[in-house]
C-alpha positions in Angstrom: 60.7 -27.7 28.2 63.7 -25.3 28.3 63.5 -22.3 26.0 65.6 -19.5 24.6 64.3 -16.9 22.1 66.5 -15.0 19.6 65.1 -11.5 18.8 66.5 -9.8 15.7 67.7 -6.4 16.7 66.9 -4.8 13.3 70.6 -4.3 12.6 72.3 -6.5 10.1 72.8 -10.0 11.7 72.6 -9.0 15.4 70.3 -11.0 17.6 69.5 -10.6 21.3 69.0 -14.0 22.9 66.9 -14.2 26.0 66.7 -17.4 28.1 63.8 -18.7 29.9 65.5 -17.7 33.2 65.6 -14.1 32.0 69.3 -13.8 31.1 70.5 -12.2 27.8 73.3 -12.6 25.4 74.2 -11.1 22.0 75.0 -13.0 18.9 76.3 -11.4 15.7 78.6 -12.0 12.7 81.8 -10.2 11.8 81.8 -7.4 9.3 80.7 -7.2 6.4 77.7 -9.4 7.3 77.4 -8.1 10.9 78.9 -5.6 13.2 80.8 -7.9 15.5 78.5 -6.9 18.4 78.4 -10.3 20.1 79.5 -13.9 20.0 79.1 -16.0 16.9 76.4 -18.7 17.3 79.1 -21.3 16.9 81.1 -19.7 19.7 78.0 -19.6 21.9 77.6 -23.4 21.3 81.1 -24.0 22.4 80.6 -21.7 25.4 77.5 -23.6 26.4 79.4 -26.8 26.3 82.3 -25.3 28.4 79.8 -23.8 30.9 77.8 -27.0 31.3 80.8 -29.3 31.7 82.5 -26.7 33.9 79.6 -26.5 36.3 79.6 -30.2 36.7 83.3 -30.4 37.1 83.2 -27.8 39.9 80.5 -29.7 41.7 82.2 -33.1 41.3 85.7 -31.9 42.3 84.3 -30.2 45.4 82.3 -33.4 46.3 85.5 -35.4 46.0 87.4 -32.9 48.1 89.8 -32.0 45.4 90.8 -28.5 46.5 91.3 -26.1 43.5 91.6 -22.3 43.4 90.6 -21.9 39.7 89.2 -23.8 36.9 89.1 -22.8 33.2 87.4 -24.8 30.5 88.9 -24.2 27.1 86.7 -25.6 24.3 87.9 -25.7 20.8 86.0 -26.9 17.7 87.1 -27.8 14.2 84.6 -27.0 11.6 84.1 -28.6 8.2 85.2 -26.5 5.2 81.9 -26.9 3.4 78.6 -25.4 4.4 76.9 -25.7 6.8 80.4 -25.9 8.4 79.3 -28.3 11.1 81.7 -29.1 13.9 83.6 -32.3 13.0 85.5 -32.4 16.3 85.4 -30.6 19.6 88.1 -30.8 22.3 87.5 -29.8 26.0 90.6 -28.9 28.0 90.0 -28.5 31.8 92.8 -26.2 33.2 92.9 -26.5 36.9 95.0 -24.7 39.5 95.2 -26.6 42.7 95.3 -24.9 46.1 98.9 -24.3 47.4 100.3 -27.5 48.9 97.4 -29.7 47.8 98.2 -32.8 45.8 95.1 -33.9 43.8 94.1 -37.6 43.5 94.6 -37.8 39.7 92.3 -40.9 39.4 89.4 -39.1 41.2 90.0 -36.0 39.1 89.9 -38.0 35.9 86.7 -39.8 37.0 85.1 -36.4 38.0 85.9 -34.8 34.6 84.7 -37.8 32.7 81.4 -37.7 34.6 81.2 -33.9 34.1 81.2 -34.5 30.4 79.7 -37.9 29.7 77.2 -38.4 32.6 75.9 -35.1 33.8 76.1 -32.6 30.9 73.0 -32.4 28.7 74.9 -30.1 26.2 77.6 -32.8 25.7 74.9 -35.5 25.5 73.0 -33.5 22.8 76.1 -32.9 20.7 77.7 -36.4 21.1 74.4 -38.4 20.8 72.6 -36.1 18.4 69.0 -35.0 18.6 66.2 -34.5 16.2 65.7 -30.8 15.3 62.5 -29.6 13.6 61.4 -26.2 12.5 58.1 -24.4 11.8 57.0 -20.9 11.0 54.3 -18.6 12.5 53.3 -15.0 11.9 53.7 -12.5 14.7 
């Protein structure tokens, strides 16, 4: 089972998130609630989606010999006005710069990006197909 733990820093709404692999990120809210010390949890969710689909896009484009020099994944989400302000739509825009003089196979690129999102990305699958979330409480 994959795991991440969010530790409250003791300051307003700041949490230090540590992944099972030992990496860290900071989440926080803007003033007045927080101190703007890190990404909002909703931004982190969009970032996870961009990172997951981006990793798969890189691997698939390379596998298909589509020579690119840079790739940016711009993920934008529209949230509902009412709490809990869930995302009602998310759009992923793959921005690719091709190597000089290289003409990409647009059909192969489209297939690769579709697979990057809809076949290989567990974050996309979780968001688009949904998952059961439970909670519990224990004392430290």
